[in-house]
C-alpha positions, 0 to 999 in steps of 0.5 A, spaced: 499 499 499 505 504 502 509 502 495 502 504 491 501 511 494 509 513 493 508 511 486 502 515 485 505 521 488 512 520 484 507 519 477 503 525 479 508 530 480 513 526 475 519 525 480 523 520 476 529 523 475 528 530 477 530 535 482 525 540 483 519 539 488 523 532 491 517 533 497 510 533 498 506 536 504 501 531 504 497 534 511 497 540 514 493 543 520 495 550 522 492 556 526 493 563 524 492 570 530 490 576 527 493 581 533 488 585 536 487 592 532 483 599 534 476 598 530 475 606 530 479 612 530 477 614 537 480 608 539 474 606 544 473 599 541 477 592 538 477 587 532 480 581 533 481 575 528 483 567 529 483 561 524 485 555 522 486 551 516 487 543 515 489 540 508 490 533 506 492 531 499 490 524 496 493 522 489 490 515 486 494 511 481 489 509 475 495 507 470 502 509 468 500 516 465 493 518 469 493 519 476 486 522 480 489 527 485 484 530 490 486 535 496 481 537 501 482 543 505 478 546 511 478 553 513 475 557 519 474 564 522 472 568 527 473 575 527 469 579 533 468 586 535 467 590 541 463 595 538 456 595 539 452 593 532 446 592 529 442 585 530 442 585 522 449 586 522 454 579 524 458 580 531 462 575 532 464 572 525 464 565 524 464 562 518 467 555 515 469 552 508 470 546 505 474 547 498 475 540 494 479 540 488 479 532 485 480 531 478 484 528 472 492 529 472 494 526 466 501 525 462 502 527 455 509 526 454 516 526 458 516 533 459 508 535 459 502 533 463 495 537 464 491 537 470 483 537 469 480 538 476 473 539 478 473 544 485 467 545 489 466 549 495 462 549 501 462 555 505 457 557 511 456 559 518 454 552 519 446 555 520 441 553 516 446 551 510 442 550 504 444 548 496 445 556 496 452 554 500 455 550 495 460 554 490 462 550 483 468 551 480 474 548 476 482 548 475 485 547 468 493 547 468 498 545 463 504 543 465 511 544 462 518 542 464 524 546 462 529 542 465 531 538 472 530 544 476 524 548 473 517 546 472 512 551 470 504 550 470 499 555 467 492 555 467 486 558 470 482 557 477 474 559 476 469 559 482 461 561 482 462 565 489 456 569 493 458 575 490 459 572 482 463 569 477 470 570 479 477 568 474 484 567 476 489 566 472 495 561 474 502 560 475 505 555 478 512 555 478 517 550 482 525 552 481 530 550 484 535 557 483 541 553 487 542 547 492 540 553 497 535 557 494 528 555 491 522 558 489 515 554 489 508 556 489 501 558 485 501 565 484 497 569 485 495 565 490 501 562 495 508 562 493 515 561 498 522 563 496 526 558 501 533 558 503 535 551 506 539 554 512 541 546 513 538 539 513 532 540 518 531 548 517 528 552 512 527 560 512 525 565 507 518 569 505 512 567 504 505 569 500 498 567 501 492 571 497 485 567 497 479 571 497 473 567 500 465 568 501 461 565 505 453 565 505 450 566 512 445 561 514 442 565 521 435 569 520 437 575 523 442 576 516 437 575 511 442 570 508 447 576 507 454 573 505 461 575 508 467 577 502 474 575 506 479 579 503 487 578 505 493 578 502 498 575 508 506 577 507 510 573 512 517 571 514 517 563 515 521 558 519 521 551 518 524 545 522 523 539 522 521 535 528 522 527 527 522 524 521 517 527 516 514 531 521 515 539 520 513 545 525 512 552 521 512 558 524 510 565 520 510 572 521 509 578 518 502 582 516 496 582 512 495 587 507 489 589 505 484 585 509 477 586 511 470 581 512 465 584 509 458 583 509 453 585 504 446 583 502 444 577 498 443 581 492 449 585 492 453 582 487 458 584 481 458 583 474 465 579 473 472 579 478 479 577 474 483 576 479 482 582 484 479 587 479 472 587 479 467 590 474 461 591 474 462 593 482 456 598 485 455 594 491 454 597 498 457 593 505 453 593 511 459 593 515 466 591 514 470 588 521 478 588 521 484 591 516 491 590 515 495 588 520 500 584 524 499 576 523 502 570 526 501 563 524 503 556 526 503 549 522 504 542 523 505 539 517 507 532 515 512 532 509 513 526 504 520 526 501 520 524 494 527 523 492 
């Protein structure tokens, strides 16, 4: 069973005789803390944020050239304000999301692959959930390996958010610049510039940006939705604890962060990356803003060399 699993991951990533991406984070469990900040100019009220993320990756071998790949992510956020808000305003904000990516990874030749993934999301405050909490989308990626140290994927992610259709062009890069330095990530969603300090310690810069929207089922909010926006820019250090278990700490700043509440009928025409077209929405309330953040994660990483 273990051998078949390893073969599946190796086939998925194309790691038979290459150096780039020599390991894979199979399971990640993390917690996020947004430091308390003033909610208004008078400094009489505070906002605070905590959250979590769990991700599991599952590859299944179909044939020598085909792998069925799945990634399951759970997200949660809790945001609270000391301010006295109206009864139709969510405070605290408690939202949860399940993001699934599942589909075929097909090898075309020695250097090229294509990924076709179905990507549904269930985004809710876990009250009176209905079919309207589901969002549907997909991911298409074309992979080309330029050398043993450089692999690039080009593609796009689409999703039917609560505010309307969203399309994000994707650039996945996996580049081992030197034995010490590497760049890996799926821009504009996430990326890392890493420096290998020694065999057990890696440090560098991390970027994570994901816009999510959650339908509120609490009847007091009349099926409003929360749109969460944040660009997390952090420094990180990752230390091996034992064998395949790593602990990673991140400290930095959340740029353009907000939790905005909109009425159900407040939509946009179209979103391309972070650019909105036909956006005449008026938020009922906005909580949080840019500020310092900390993140701690535990990772099960599988070496592939």
